[in-house]
GUZA-855983 format. One record per residue: residue in three letters; x, y, z of N, C-alpha, C, O in turn. Coordinates in steps of 0.05 Angstrom, whole numbers, plus 5000, padded with zeros to 4 digits. Example, Ala and Ser with C-alpha at 12.3 -4.5 7.8 and 13.67 -1.06 7.14 Angstrom:
<pts>
ALA526448865156524649105156526449345156528549345169/SER525749555142527349795143525850015157526850235161/
</pts>
This chain:
<pts>
UNK392536518945392136798950394736918960396236798976/UNK395437148949397937288957397337478979395737668975/UNK398537449003397837629025398937909020401037939008/UNK397438109029398138379025400638459042401738669037/UNK401538289060403938349076406338379057408138539064/UNK406338239034408538279015408538559005410738679003/UNK406238668998406138938988406639139010407939349005/UNK405739089034406339259057409339289061410339509065/UNK410739069060413639079063414939239041416839389047/UNK413939209017415039368995414539668999416339828994/UNK412139729008411540009013413240139035413940369033/UNK413939979055415640079076418440129067420040269080/UNK419240019044421940039034422140209009423940168993/UNK420240389005420140538980422540718976423040798953/UNK424040778997426340948993428740798982430640918974/UNK428540528982430640358971430240318942427940308933/UNK432440288926432040248897430639978893431139788907/UNK428839958873427639708866429639498858431839568850/UNK429039248861430939038857430638898830431638678826/UNK429139028811429138918784431938918774433239128774/UNK432938688764435738678757436038588728435038368720/UNK437238748712437938668685440638518686442338578702/UNK440838318670443338158670445638348663445438508645/UNK447838318678450238478672451238408644452238578630/UNK450938158636452038068611450338158587451438228566/UNK447738158590445938208568443538378576442338328597/UNK442838568560440438728564438638688540439438698517/UNK436038638546434038608525432338858525431438958546/UNK431838968501430239208498428039168478428539118454/UNK425539178487423239138470422339398458421739588473/UNK422339418432421839678418419539638398419239438384/UNK417739848398415539848379415840088361416240308370/UNK415640038334416040248315413540258297412640058286/UNK412340498295409940528278410240768260411840948265/UNK408740768238408540998220405641028212404540848200/UNK404541258218401641308213399941098226397841018216/UNK400841018250399240828266399640538259398540368274/UNK401140468238401540188230404340108237406240268235/UNK404839858245407539758252409339778228408539718205/UNK411839858233413939868212415439598213416539528233/UNK415439458190416739198189419339218173419739408159/UNK420939008175423338978158425739128168427739148153/UNK425739228193428039368203430139168212429538938220/UNK432639248211434939078220436339218243435639438251/UNK438339078254439939198275441139468267441439648283/UNK441939488242443039738232441139968232441840198229/UNK438539908234436440108234436140248261434740448264/UNK437540148282437240258309439840368320441940238317/UNK439640598333441940708348441140698377439240838385/UNK442540538393442040508421444340618437446640548432/UNK443740798456445840908473445140848502442840878511/UNK447140758516446940688545448540898560450940898560/UNK447041068575448341308588450041458568452241548574/UNK448941498544450241648523452341508507453341618487/UNK452941258514455041098500453740918479452040758486/UNK454440938453453240768433453840478439456040408448/UNK451840308433452040018438451739868412450339958394/UNK453039638411452739458388450439268394450539108412/UNK448339288378445839138383445338928361446338948339/UNK443838728369442838538350439838508353438738558375/UNK438438428332435538388333435038088338435937918323/UNK433538038360432837758366429937708355428137858362/UNK429537498339426837448330424937408353425537248371/UNK422737558354420937538377419737268380419037188403/UNK419537118358418336848361420236648372419436418378/UNK422836718376424836528386424736508416426036328427/UNK423336688430423336678459420436658469418636758456/UNK420036518491417336508503416536798511418136958519/UNK413936848509412837098519411337048545409136948545/UNK412637128567411337098593409137308596409737538593/UNK406737218601404437388602403137388630402537178640/UNK402737628641401337658666398837828661399138058653/UNK396537708665394037848662393137958689392537798707/UNK393038218692392338348717389538458715389038648701/UNK387638318728384838378723383438468749383538348770/UNK382038698746380438808767377938638770376338608752/UNK377538528794375138378800373638498824372338358840/UNK373938768827372638898849369638918845368538828824/UNK368239028864365339028864364039148839361939068831/UNK365439348827364339478804364239308778362939378759/UNK365739078779366038918755364038688756364838458756/UNK361538738756359538528757358238488730358538638712/UNK356738268729355038208706356438198679358338048676/UNK355438368660356438348633359338428631360738328613/UNK360338608648363138688646365038458651366938408636/UNK364438298672366038068678365937858655367937728649/UNK363537828643363237628622364937718597366237548585/UNK364837968590366438068568369438038574371037978556/UNK370238088599373038048606373837758603376037698593/UNK372137568611372737288608373037218579374937068571/UNK371337318562371537268533374137368522375437238506/UNK374837618530377337738520379737578528381537528512/UNK379837488554382037338564382237068550384436968544/UNK379936938546379936678533381036698505382536528496/UNK380236908490381236938463384236978463385636868446/UNK385137148481388037198483389536938490391636878478/UNK388536778508389736528516389836338491391936208487/UNK387736328476387636158452389736238431390736068416/UNK390336498430392136598409395036588418396836618401/UNK395636548443398336518452399336238445397736058441/UNK401936208444403135948437403335768462403335868485/UNK403435508459403635328482406135388499406035338523/UNK408235488488410635548503410635818517412535888531/UNK408435968514408236228527406836198555404436148556/UNK408336218577407136178603405236418610405736648603/UNK402936348623400936548629400136528658399836308669/UNK399836758671398736778698396436978698396537178683/UNK394536938716392537148721392837238749393037088768/UNK393037508752393137628778390537788781390238008772/UNK388637658795386037788800386237948825387437858845/UNK385038188825385238358849382638508855381238588837/UNK382138538880380238728891381638858914383539008909/UNK380838808939382538898961384638688968386338738985/UNK384638458955386538238957387638168930386438238909/UNK389838028930391137938905391137638904391837498923/UNK390437528880390437238876391837168850391037258829/UNK393937008852395436928828394836648821394936468838/UNK394136598795393536328785395136278760395036438741/UNK396636058760397935968735395935848716394235688724/UNK396035938691393935848672395135648652397035708638/UNK394035408652394735208633392435138614392935078591/UNK390035168623387635098607385535318610385835488628/UNK383535308593381335498596379835458623378635648633/UNK380035218633378835168659380235318681378935418700/UNK382935338680384435488699383635788698383335918718/UNK383135878673382336158670379636208682379136408696/UNK377736028678375036058689375236058720373736198733/UNK376935888731377235878760378436128771377636228792/UNK380436248756381736488765379736728766380036908783/UNK377836718749375836938748373136858759371136998755/UNK373136638774370636538785369536698808367136728811/UNK371236798826370136938850368337168842368837318823/UNK366137198856364337418850365737688856367137708876/UNK365337878838366538148843365838258870363538248879/UNK367838358884367338458911369438668919371538688905/UNK368838818940370838988953371839218936370739298916/UNK374139328946375439558933377339488912377439258902/UNK379039688904380839648882383739718890384439948894/UNK385439508892388339548899389939528873391639348871/UNK389539708855390739698829393839728830395239578818/UNK394839938844397639988845399139738857401239668846/UNK398139628878399439388890399439158871401439008869/UNK397239118856397138898836399238948814400538758806/UNK399439188804401439248784404239198794405939088779/UNK404839268819407439228830408138928831410338848823/UNK406238758840406738468841407138358813408838188809/UNK405538458794405838358766408638428755409838268741/UNK409538678760412238758751414438588763416338528749/UNK414038508788416038338801416238058787418237928789/UNK414137978774414037708762415037708733415037498720/UNK416037938723417137948697419837808695421237778715/UNK420537718671423137588666424737778648423537938634/UNK427437768650429037958635428737948605428938158591/UNK428137708594428037688564425537818552425838008538/UNK423237708558420837818545418337758562417637528567/UNK417037968572414637948588412638148579413338378572/UNK410038068580407838248573405938248597405138038607/UNK405138488606403138508626400738658614401038868602/UNK398438528616395938658607394238708632393338528645/UNK393938968638392539038663389839168655389739368640/UNK387639068667385039178662383739268687383839138708/UNK382439508686380939608708378639778698378739878676/UNK376539788714374339968706373840188727371840318727/UNK375740218745375340408767377940518777380140458766/UNK377740688797380040818809381140658832379640508845/UNK383740678837385040538860384040668886384140918889/UNK383140498905382340608931383140428954382240458976/UNK385040238949385840058970388840008971389739868990/UNK390440118953393340038952394940168974394340388984/UNK397140028981399140138999401040318983401940528993/UNK401640248958403440398942402040628928399840598919/UNK403440858926402341088913403141098884404540928874/UNK402141318871402641348842405641368836406641238818/UNK407041528851409941568846411541318848413241258832/UNK410941158869412440908873412040708850413940598840/UNK409540678841409040468820410240558794411140388779/UNK410140818787411440908762414440868764415640788744/UNK415640918787418540878790419240588787421240528774/UNK417740408798418240118795417940038766419539888755/UNK415940148752415440068725417740148707418339998688/UNK419040368712421340458695423640268697425340268679/UNK423740108718426139938722425639638715427339478720/UNK423339578703422839308697423239258667423139448651/UNK423539008659423838938631421238878618421138838593/UNK419038868633416438798621415339028605415939258610/UNK413638958585412039148570409239138581408038928581/UNK408239358592405639358605403639508587404039738580/UNK401439368581399239488567396939518586396039318598/UNK395939758590393739808609391239848592391139988572/UNK389039728602386439738588384439848608384139738631/UNK382940048601380940168619378440228604378540308580/UNK376140198617373640288606373340588612373340668635/UNK373140738591372941028593370741128575371241188552/UNK368341158585366141258569366841538557368441688569/UNK365741598534366441848521365842078540363842098553/UNK367842268540367642498557368942458584369242648600/UNK369742208590371042148616373842038612374841898630/UNK375142098590377741978584380042118598382342038595/UNK379442338613381542488627381542438657382642598672/UNK380342218666380242158694383042118706384742018691/UNK383442198731386142178743387341898741389741868736/UNK385641688746386741418746387741338718389541168716/UNK386541448697387541388670390241518665391941408651/UNK390641748676393241878674395441708687397541668676/UNK394841598710396741428724397341178707399641098704/UNK395141048697395540808681397240868656398940718648/UNK396741098644398341178621401241218628403041148612/UNK401741348651404541388659405941128664408341098656/UNK404640938677405840678682406340528656408540418653/UNK404440528638404840388612407140508597408840368587/UNK407240768594409340898579412040858591414140848577/UNK412240828618414740778631415940518623418440478626/UNK414340328613415340068604415540048574416439838563/UNK414840258559414740238530412140128520411840068497/UNK410140108538407540008531405540228524406340448516/UNK402940178527400940358517398440338535397840128546/UNK396940558537394340558550392240548528392040708510/UNK390540338531388340298513385740358527385240248549/UNK384040518516381440578528379240488509379440498485/UNK377040398521374740308506372240418520372140428544/UNK370240498505367840618517366140418532364540508549/UNK366340168526364739968540366239698540368039658524/UNK365239508557366639258560366339078536367938898532/UNK364339118519363938948495366338958476366738778461/UNK367939178477370239208459372739078470374839078457/UNK372638958494375038848506376338628489378838628486/UNK374838428478376138228461377738348438379938258433/UNK376638538424378038668402380538818412382638818399/UNK380338948435382539098446384838908453387138958447/UNK384238678465386238478471387538368446390038318446/UNK386038338425387138248399389238448389391338378380/UNK388638708391390438918382393038918399395238958388/UNK392738868424395138858442397038638433399438678430/UNK395938398430397638168422398838218395401138138390/UNK397338328376398438388349400738588351402738558338/UNK400438788369402638978372405138848384407338908375/UNK404738658403407038518414408438348393410938328394/UNK406938238375408138068354409638228333411238118318/UNK409138498332410538658312412638838325413539028312/UNK413438778349415538928362418338818354418538598344/UNK420338978360423138888356424438848383424239008401/UNK425738618386427138558410430138588405431338428391/UNK431238798417434138858414435638738437434638738460/UNK438038648432439738538453442538658450443638678428/UNK443738728473446538818473447838758500446538718520/UNK450538748499452138718523453138988530454639108515/UNK452439098554453239368561456239398561457739228571/UNK457139618549460039668549461139758576463539728582/UNK459339868593460039948620457939848639456139998647/UNK458039588647455939478664456239558694456539388711/UNK456039818699456339918726453739898741451539888729/UNK453939888768451439868784449740118782450740338776/UNK447140078787445340308787443740348762443440158746/UNK442640588759440840648737442340718712444240868712/UNK441440588689442640638663440440768645438340638641/UNK440941008636439041138618439441048589441641058579/UNK437240958577437340868549436041068531434041188538/UNK437241098507435941248486436041088460438140958454/UNK433841088446433740928421432741108399430741248401/UNK434141098376433441248353433541078328434840868328/UNK432041158307432141018282434341138264434841378264/UNK435540968248437541058229436640958201436240718197/UNK436341138183435541068155432740978153432040838134/UNK431041048172428240968172426641178187427741328203/UNK424041198181422341388193420141248208419041048199/UNK419441348232417241228247417241338276419141468285/UNK415141278289414841348318415741108334414940878329/UNK417341158355418640938369417940948399417841168410/UNK417340718411416840708440418540478451418740258440/UNK419840538474421540338488421840438517421340668523/UNK422640258534423040338562425440528564427240508548/UNK425440698584427540918585430140828597432140978595/UNK430340588608432840508621432640238634430640098632/UNK434640168649434639918664436339958689437940148692/UNK436039768708437339788734439139548739438239328735/UNK441639598747443339378755443739398785444839598795/UNK442739198799442939198828445739148837447038968827/UNK446739308856449439258866449638978879447738878891/UNK451938858875452338598887452538628918453738818928/UNK451338438932451538438961454438388969455838228957/UNK455438538989458238498998458638209009456938099022/UNK460938099002461637829012461937829042463038009054/UNK460837619054461037589083463737459091464537269079/UNK464937569111467437449121466937179133464937149148/UNK468636989128468336729140469036739170470836879178/UNK467636579185468136569214470836429219471636389242/
</pts>
């Protein structure tokens, strides 16, 4: 179990820049390109124009299958997720786990008013991670923050599911969106949104967090559709382009990224930038 004191400490320091650090030597940029809703395939490095604070960068395309995909499943297990909802979530997670490769590390971060992180090696680990009976409130923002901290610079996917609004977190909407903009992970948010209720405030927040990472908000009218939704998320990740470049000016602080297509047409999504943490000053020897 992860104590909430970790999140409390983070909330107390929200005025400080987040410490997500992109390598000074190499930046990885996960990009999704679609046309009429379908992934665009066959693009090369020459198909992308990447600017770092307005400066054109020389990029290469890294085959997505050449790197492990670190996956963090952030699952709401609060009191509202009882009975059939939890069973459909288990089925969706099991199918996703079966479709990932053996070299893709997986964790489940289950949350209600507390956070519990479980490393997943087998379906038994997954069953154990989702075994506690649904209880308590919903600390969604805090759970997303911890999941973002567990991302790796190369390639990470976060799949976050909730069926309710946040009512227990220390971190507010603004803080979690700011943190999300500075991470290398791609976050896909999944929410149950019955027809006519797709404009709920919590869905707006989830959409803002997902878009800040180059990800997407997926809504489904009921829990029975969760397995198919998870299939679509993994398929989308497998059709993304992973760009890599060495920054021409690796200065400390926030770097704004812009990505455009050259010689191709499509809709593009990618994270808006990255953060290079200033080096700590050297301590004088006694």
